PLY file of the C-alpha trace (Angstrom):
ply
format ascii 1.0
element vertex 447
property float x
property float y
property float z
element edge 446
property int vertex1
property int vertex2
end_header
-11.50 18.51 -8.73
-7.80 18.20 -7.90
-5.77 19.74 -10.70
-2.15 19.81 -11.81
-0.60 23.30 -11.82
-0.24 23.88 -15.55
1.71 27.14 -15.11
4.76 25.31 -13.71
5.06 22.50 -16.25
6.34 22.78 -19.81
4.25 21.52 -22.69
4.83 17.87 -23.64
3.38 15.76 -26.37
-0.16 14.61 -25.47
0.05 17.25 -22.72
-3.66 17.85 -22.17
-4.56 14.17 -22.48
-1.90 13.13 -19.97
-2.97 15.69 -17.36
-6.62 14.74 -17.83
-5.74 11.10 -17.17
-3.79 11.95 -14.02
-6.54 14.23 -12.72
-9.14 11.51 -13.41
-7.12 9.13 -11.23
-7.06 11.70 -8.40
-10.78 12.39 -8.71
-11.57 8.68 -8.35
-9.85 8.55 -4.95
-11.37 11.73 -3.51
-12.19 10.64 0.08
-15.34 12.76 0.31
-16.78 11.13 -2.80
-15.83 7.64 -1.62
-17.36 8.25 1.80
-20.58 9.68 0.39
-20.94 6.51 -1.68
-20.04 4.18 1.20
-21.92 5.70 4.18
-25.72 5.85 4.29
-27.51 7.12 7.41
-31.10 5.90 7.52
-33.11 6.45 10.70
-31.21 4.80 13.55
-29.02 2.75 11.24
-25.72 3.35 9.48
-25.10 1.28 6.38
-21.47 0.90 5.26
-20.97 -0.88 1.95
-24.15 -2.88 2.47
-23.61 -3.75 6.15
-25.97 -2.12 8.64
-24.96 -0.94 12.13
-27.58 0.00 14.73
-26.94 3.47 16.18
-30.05 3.77 18.36
-29.11 5.21 21.73
-25.39 5.02 20.89
-22.84 7.80 20.65
-20.82 7.92 17.41
-17.29 9.37 17.31
-14.51 9.55 14.75
-10.77 8.96 14.78
-9.16 9.84 11.43
-5.44 9.26 10.95
-3.31 9.83 7.85
-2.65 12.25 5.03
-6.30 12.08 4.00
-7.57 12.31 7.60
-8.93 15.86 7.55
-10.75 15.40 4.24
-12.09 12.03 5.41
-13.30 13.71 8.61
-15.14 16.33 6.60
-16.72 13.59 4.48
-17.90 11.72 7.58
-19.33 14.95 9.01
-21.34 15.52 5.84
-22.59 11.94 5.76
-23.58 11.69 9.44
-24.49 15.29 10.33
-25.73 15.59 13.91
-25.33 11.85 14.45
-21.58 12.41 14.79
-20.68 13.55 18.31
-17.11 14.64 17.48
-13.64 13.24 17.18
-10.03 13.81 16.21
-8.24 13.90 12.83
-4.44 13.71 12.71
-2.93 14.71 9.38
0.28 15.94 7.83
1.25 19.59 8.31
-0.41 21.62 5.56
-3.08 18.97 4.89
-5.69 20.28 7.30
-9.13 21.47 6.15
-12.01 23.16 7.96
-14.22 20.78 9.94
-17.28 21.33 12.14
-17.24 18.66 14.84
-13.82 17.06 14.52
-10.62 18.52 15.95
-7.80 18.56 13.37
-4.19 18.12 14.54
-1.32 18.58 12.08
2.01 16.85 12.54
5.30 16.10 10.75
5.67 13.48 8.04
7.55 11.33 7.07
9.86 12.10 9.98
7.64 12.41 13.08
8.12 15.62 15.04
5.44 15.27 17.71
3.49 12.81 19.82
0.67 15.34 20.33
-1.73 13.47 18.08
-1.30 10.20 19.97
-1.67 11.99 23.30
-4.93 13.57 22.09
-6.21 10.17 20.95
-5.40 8.61 24.31
-7.28 11.37 26.11
-10.25 11.07 23.73
-10.64 7.30 24.04
-10.83 7.52 27.82
-14.39 8.79 27.34
-15.40 5.99 24.94
-17.93 3.64 26.52
-18.70 -0.01 25.71
-21.92 0.88 23.86
-20.31 3.60 21.71
-19.51 3.38 18.01
-16.13 4.61 16.80
-15.46 5.22 13.13
-11.73 4.90 12.47
-10.80 6.46 9.09
-7.26 5.44 8.13
-5.08 6.49 5.21
-1.44 6.38 4.19
0.92 8.39 6.35
-0.86 7.38 9.53
2.11 5.34 10.70
4.25 8.45 11.24
1.40 10.72 12.28
0.20 8.47 15.11
3.57 8.32 16.86
2.93 6.70 20.25
6.28 5.66 21.69
7.12 3.51 24.69
8.79 5.40 27.53
12.26 4.04 26.74
12.33 5.40 23.14
12.65 9.16 22.61
11.08 11.08 19.73
14.59 12.05 18.59
15.71 8.41 18.48
12.55 7.42 16.65
13.06 10.18 14.08
16.60 8.93 13.41
15.28 5.37 13.04
12.55 6.47 10.63
15.05 8.34 8.44
17.30 5.27 8.27
14.39 3.02 7.36
13.11 5.34 4.63
16.55 5.52 3.02
17.27 1.80 3.34
15.22 0.50 0.40
12.89 -1.42 2.73
9.27 -1.75 1.61
6.42 -0.05 3.45
5.35 -3.44 4.83
8.81 -4.03 6.26
9.03 -0.53 7.72
5.58 -0.83 9.26
6.46 -4.15 10.87
8.95 -2.20 12.97
6.56 0.69 13.56
3.87 -1.66 14.88
6.30 -3.03 17.44
7.64 0.31 18.67
4.21 1.76 19.36
1.61 1.76 22.10
-1.32 2.38 19.69
-0.47 0.68 16.40
-0.51 -3.00 15.50
-4.00 -3.48 16.99
-3.23 -1.73 20.26
-5.76 1.05 19.62
-8.46 -1.62 19.24
-7.18 -3.17 22.45
-8.03 0.08 24.25
-11.35 0.72 22.46
-12.87 -2.76 22.89
-15.65 -3.69 23.51
-16.95 -0.58 21.71
-18.05 -1.15 18.10
-15.16 0.00 15.87
-15.79 0.49 12.14
-12.54 1.02 10.26
-12.74 2.84 6.91
-9.61 2.37 4.82
-8.06 4.38 2.01
-5.16 2.10 1.17
-1.69 3.16 0.07
-0.36 -0.38 0.60
0.10 -2.79 -2.28
-2.08 -5.80 -1.55
-4.22 -3.72 0.85
-3.04 -5.60 3.94
-5.01 -4.02 6.75
-2.26 -4.50 9.34
0.06 -2.33 7.25
-2.26 0.58 6.35
-1.31 3.28 8.89
0.37 0.40 10.74
-2.99 -1.16 11.56
-4.06 0.46 14.86
-7.36 -1.46 14.80
-6.19 -4.59 12.97
-4.72 -7.87 14.18
-0.98 -8.04 13.59
0.42 -11.32 12.23
4.05 -10.19 12.72
6.29 -10.37 15.80
9.15 -8.60 17.54
11.45 -11.15 15.88
10.13 -10.10 12.47
10.88 -6.47 13.27
14.41 -7.33 14.36
14.88 -9.33 11.16
14.04 -6.29 9.01
16.71 -4.19 10.73
19.27 -6.97 10.35
18.50 -7.66 6.67
18.96 -4.01 5.76
22.13 -3.70 7.84
20.47 -1.26 10.26
20.64 -3.20 13.51
23.80 -1.45 14.69
22.92 1.87 13.06
19.59 2.61 14.71
19.70 4.19 18.19
20.31 1.61 20.88
17.02 2.46 22.60
15.13 1.07 19.59
17.10 -2.15 19.14
17.07 -2.76 22.91
13.29 -2.32 23.03
12.79 -4.86 20.25
15.21 -7.26 21.91
13.34 -7.08 25.20
10.04 -7.55 23.39
11.40 -10.62 21.63
12.36 -12.08 25.03
8.86 -11.56 26.38
9.48 -8.48 28.53
6.72 -6.63 26.64
3.41 -8.04 25.38
3.15 -8.94 21.72
0.76 -7.04 19.47
-2.77 -8.55 19.35
-2.94 -11.42 16.88
-5.63 -12.74 14.51
-8.31 -14.51 16.53
-7.93 -12.30 19.58
-11.43 -11.72 21.10
-10.90 -7.94 21.16
-11.61 -7.94 17.41
-15.13 -9.38 17.82
-16.54 -5.84 17.76
-14.31 -4.66 14.93
-15.31 -4.37 11.27
-13.23 -3.12 8.33
-14.31 -1.63 5.00
-11.94 -0.75 2.13
-13.10 2.46 0.42
-10.39 2.91 -2.20
-6.90 1.81 -3.13
-4.17 2.11 -5.72
-6.23 -0.19 -7.92
-9.04 2.40 -7.85
-6.73 5.13 -9.18
-5.12 2.91 -11.82
-8.50 1.75 -13.15
-9.73 5.36 -13.31
-6.62 6.43 -15.21
-7.04 3.54 -17.65
-10.73 4.34 -18.16
-9.91 7.98 -18.88
-7.25 6.94 -21.41
-9.65 4.58 -23.17
-12.28 7.31 -23.25
-9.83 9.52 -25.15
-9.18 6.88 -27.77
-5.91 5.38 -26.51
-5.36 1.63 -26.78
-4.71 1.06 -23.09
-2.49 -1.51 -21.39
-2.40 -1.86 -17.60
0.85 -3.14 -16.12
-0.36 -6.40 -14.54
2.01 -6.46 -11.58
2.31 -3.75 -8.89
5.21 -1.34 -9.32
7.64 -2.29 -6.57
11.38 -2.36 -6.01
14.12 0.19 -6.61
12.61 3.28 -8.27
15.26 3.73 -10.94
15.04 0.08 -11.99
11.26 0.33 -12.27
11.68 3.52 -14.31
14.02 1.78 -16.71
11.65 -1.18 -17.05
8.59 1.00 -17.71
10.47 3.01 -20.33
11.42 -0.21 -22.08
7.80 -1.38 -22.02
6.74 1.94 -23.50
9.33 1.72 -26.25
8.19 -1.81 -27.07
4.56 -0.66 -27.31
5.60 2.23 -29.53
7.61 0.04 -31.89
4.54 -2.06 -32.74
1.82 0.58 -32.43
-0.77 1.12 -35.13
-2.74 3.63 -33.04
-2.19 5.91 -30.02
-1.58 3.85 -26.88
-1.43 4.27 -23.10
0.51 2.30 -20.51
-0.83 2.61 -16.94
0.61 1.18 -13.74
0.53 1.74 -10.01
2.35 0.81 -6.85
5.02 2.09 -4.51
8.72 1.85 -5.24
11.65 2.41 -2.90
14.86 4.40 -3.01
18.07 3.21 -1.39
19.76 6.52 -0.63
23.39 6.77 -1.72
23.74 10.54 -1.96
22.60 13.75 -0.33
20.46 15.06 -3.17
16.78 15.96 -3.00
13.88 14.12 -4.55
11.38 11.32 -4.08
10.63 7.90 -5.48
8.42 9.25 -8.29
10.96 11.82 -9.38
13.77 9.25 -9.33
11.61 6.79 -11.26
10.69 9.42 -13.87
14.28 10.60 -14.26
15.46 7.03 -14.79
12.71 6.57 -17.40
13.87 9.77 -19.13
17.35 8.28 -19.40
15.90 5.41 -21.48
13.65 7.72 -23.50
16.45 10.09 -24.54
15.80 11.36 -28.07
12.67 9.18 -28.40
10.22 11.63 -29.99
6.86 9.91 -29.60
6.59 8.97 -25.89
5.71 11.00 -22.80
5.86 9.48 -19.30
4.51 10.64 -15.91
4.97 9.43 -12.34
2.64 10.87 -9.71
2.46 10.62 -5.92
-1.29 10.69 -5.29
-0.89 12.60 -2.02
0.66 15.51 -3.89
4.09 15.46 -2.26
6.91 13.20 -3.39
9.66 12.36 -0.92
11.43 15.32 0.65
9.93 17.83 -1.81
6.68 19.68 -2.44
6.51 18.39 -6.01
4.07 15.55 -6.75
6.25 13.80 -9.32
7.30 14.51 -12.90
6.45 14.33 -16.60
9.37 13.42 -18.89
9.99 12.80 -22.58
12.74 12.48 -25.14
13.92 16.04 -24.49
14.34 15.72 -20.72
17.89 14.35 -20.71
19.27 17.09 -22.98
17.40 19.85 -21.16
18.70 18.71 -17.77
22.28 18.23 -19.01
22.38 21.61 -20.74
21.51 23.22 -17.42
24.22 21.40 -15.49
22.33 18.31 -14.30
23.22 15.24 -16.41
20.91 12.36 -15.51
23.64 9.82 -14.58
25.20 12.29 -12.14
21.83 13.23 -10.67
20.85 9.60 -10.13
24.23 8.81 -8.57
23.52 11.21 -5.70
19.69 10.89 -5.61
19.26 14.46 -6.87
16.30 13.92 -9.18
14.52 17.08 -8.02
17.24 19.44 -9.22
17.54 17.71 -12.59
13.79 17.75 -13.20
13.52 21.35 -12.07
16.22 22.21 -14.62
14.30 20.45 -17.40
11.03 22.08 -16.26
9.38 18.69 -15.87
8.16 18.69 -12.25
4.51 18.02 -11.46
2.83 20.22 -8.85
-0.61 19.63 -7.37
-0.27 20.77 -3.77
-1.75 18.53 -1.03
-4.49 16.45 -2.63
-6.26 15.30 0.53
-5.94 11.68 -0.54
-3.25 8.99 -0.69
-3.18 5.62 -2.48
0.55 5.46 -3.34
1.69 6.18 -6.92
0.38 6.12 -10.48
2.49 6.02 -13.65
1.22 6.75 -17.17
3.00 6.63 -20.52
1.40 7.79 -23.79
2.62 7.30 -27.32
1.52 7.19 -30.91
2.38 5.55 -34.19
6.12 5.45 -34.65
7.20 7.56 -37.64
0 1
1 2
2 3
3 4
4 5
5 6
6 7
7 8
8 9
9 10
10 11
11 12
12 13
13 14
14 15
15 16
16 17
17 18
18 19
19 20
20 21
21 22
22 23
23 24
24 25
25 26
26 27
27 28
28 29
29 30
30 31
31 32
32 33
33 34
34 35
35 36
36 37
37 38
38 39
39 40
40 41
41 42
42 43
43 44
44 45
45 46
46 47
47 48
48 49
49 50
50 51
51 52
52 53
53 54
54 55
55 56
56 57
57 58
58 59
59 60
60 61
61 62
62 63
63 64
64 65
65 66
66 67
67 68
68 69
69 70
70 71
71 72
72 73
73 74
74 75
75 76
76 77
77 78
78 79
79 80
80 81
81 82
82 83
83 84
84 85
85 86
86 87
87 88
88 89
89 90
90 91
91 92
92 93
93 94
94 95
95 96
96 97
97 98
98 99
99 100
100 101
101 102
102 103
103 104
104 105
105 106
106 107
107 108
108 109
109 110
110 111
111 112
112 113
113 114
114 115
115 116
116 117
117 118
118 119
119 120
120 121
121 122
122 123
123 124
124 125
125 126
126 127
127 128
128 129
129 130
130 131
131 132
132 133
133 134
134 135
135 136
136 137
137 138
138 139
139 140
140 141
141 142
142 143
143 144
144 145
145 146
146 147
147 148
148 149
149 150
150 151
151 152
152 153
153 154
154 155
155 156
156 157
157 158
158 159
159 160
160 161
161 162
162 163
163 164
164 165
165 166
166 167
167 168
168 169
169 170
170 171
171 172
172 173
173 174
174 175
175 176
176 177
177 178
178 179
179 180
180 181
181 182
182 183
183 184
184 185
185 186
186 187
187 188
188 189
189 190
190 191
191 192
192 193
193 194
194 195
195 196
196 197
197 198
198 199
199 200
200 201
201 202
202 203
203 204
204 205
205 206
206 207
207 208
208 209
209 210
210 211
211 212
212 213
213 214
214 215
215 216
216 217
217 218
218 219
219 220
220 221
221 222
222 223
223 224
224 225
225 226
226 227
227 228
228 229
229 230
230 231
231 232
232 233
233 234
234 235
235 236
236 237
237 238
238 239
239 240
240 241
241 242
242 243
243 244
244 245
245 246
246 247
247 248
248 249
249 250
250 251
251 252
252 253
253 254
254 255
255 256
256 257
257 258
258 259
259 260
260 261
261 262
262 263
263 264
264 265
265 266
266 267
267 268
268 269
269 270
270 271
271 272
272 273
273 274
274 275
275 276
276 277
277 278
278 279
279 280
280 281
281 282
282 283
283 284
284 285
285 286
286 287
287 288
288 289
289 290
290 291
291 292
292 293
293 294
294 295
295 296
296 297
297 298
298 299
299 300
300 301
301 302
302 303
303 304
304 305
305 306
306 307
307 308
308 309
309 310
310 311
311 312
312 313
313 314
314 315
315 316
316 317
317 318
318 319
319 320
320 321
321 322
322 323
323 324
324 325
325 326
326 327
327 328
328 329
329 330
330 331
331 332
332 333
333 334
334 335
335 336
336 337
337 338
338 339
339 340
340 341
341 342
342 343
343 344
344 345
345 346
346 347
347 348
348 349
349 350
350 351
351 352
352 353
353 354
354 355
355 356
356 357
357 358
358 359
359 360
360 361
361 362
362 363
363 364
364 365
365 366
366 367
367 368
368 369
369 370
370 371
371 372
372 373
373 374
374 375
375 376
376 377
377 378
378 379
379 380
380 381
381 382
382 383
383 384
384 385
385 386
386 387
387 388
388 389
389 390
390 391
391 392
392 393
393 394
394 395
395 396
396 397
397 398
398 399
399 400
400 401
401 402
402 403
403 404
404 405
405 406
406 407
407 408
408 409
409 410
410 411
411 412
412 413
413 414
414 415
415 416
416 417
417 418
418 419
419 420
420 421
421 422
422 423
423 424
424 425
425 426
426 427
427 428
428 429
429 430
430 431
431 432
432 433
433 434
434 435
435 436
436 437
437 438
438 439
439 440
440 441
441 442
442 443
443 444
444 445
445 446
């Protein structure tokens, strides 16, 4: 079971209950558990979520890409045993685990620092034959980890572009629209090279709405977007003239037809492609809510996904919590999930969950009966090794008394320092999974 480090977090109200709820959410999205439930090997057949694939006389390999890739690879190895011939897993540095048949490659995230993973994939797929079966296990983070650039775009230029996109406030869908169009393997291009082999894609989704073209930038999925769409994202976020010229020039040339478009829905290459969703943000949110109900909390799930500017979402969730508390006749829980964004305006350190939690703490100042947590399910939030934060009515005073007033911290995106000062940071270490973020607030009867 993935656990929160209790030695590094101060005691809050409902402390044990809150951590149990968060850990229940993480347990529900454990890739090994999800794979063991989804994959059934029976004789010469592999059944995935009720659909059977004939493996007789066929070689089976694995490509796993994303923050959960190594753990997913281990789960596939356990499910298939000797039926798995081998494969490659590309994951974030520090997220690797021991595997038996699958080669694990670690790489930088969110700023890519290597194309080694993509080069290994290209070499591996050269040996894939038309009768082979390829399991493609994808999870969040795969967009940066499978960096496969056209010759005219350098890794340095792509790193600069990625940093600008992450700090722009663009959503993951918008960012991945650009990634799919500055790649030789994403946006369906991996499927283009694997066809006509049978490709079975297993998804652990960190994307709100679970759009398959956006999860890890959809290397095996049809891409409904275009070069023009990618250019539009850069222009709307005032990045067109800020990104390296090699990137904007590549998109321009693609828009004019100098480069082929990504494969679109209906393309015959997808006739031998099948996709199965194993888990998502919804899975984690429902597990958190079930755990809260099981502990006696009247539980409310935020009906809409958490999206938009992190601090604004933090303010809104704190207001919802206060409203629940003002009318409560019994202990209550508020549970939500999604993925917010941060438009960087300063040089501080933090992540979207820490910024969201700090903004919530600003609206919970001196409120005695509410505790609030924001958790990145992959275990690392933004540019830090913290997974998020737990805040309450004492957070603002604790941070200010140690030289980190919340308004000043938010002004320069320095949530990490403020939450470290208040001793409110959450630490889990790499979790081996990734379905975006979960937020939980707990409260009782207002005195």
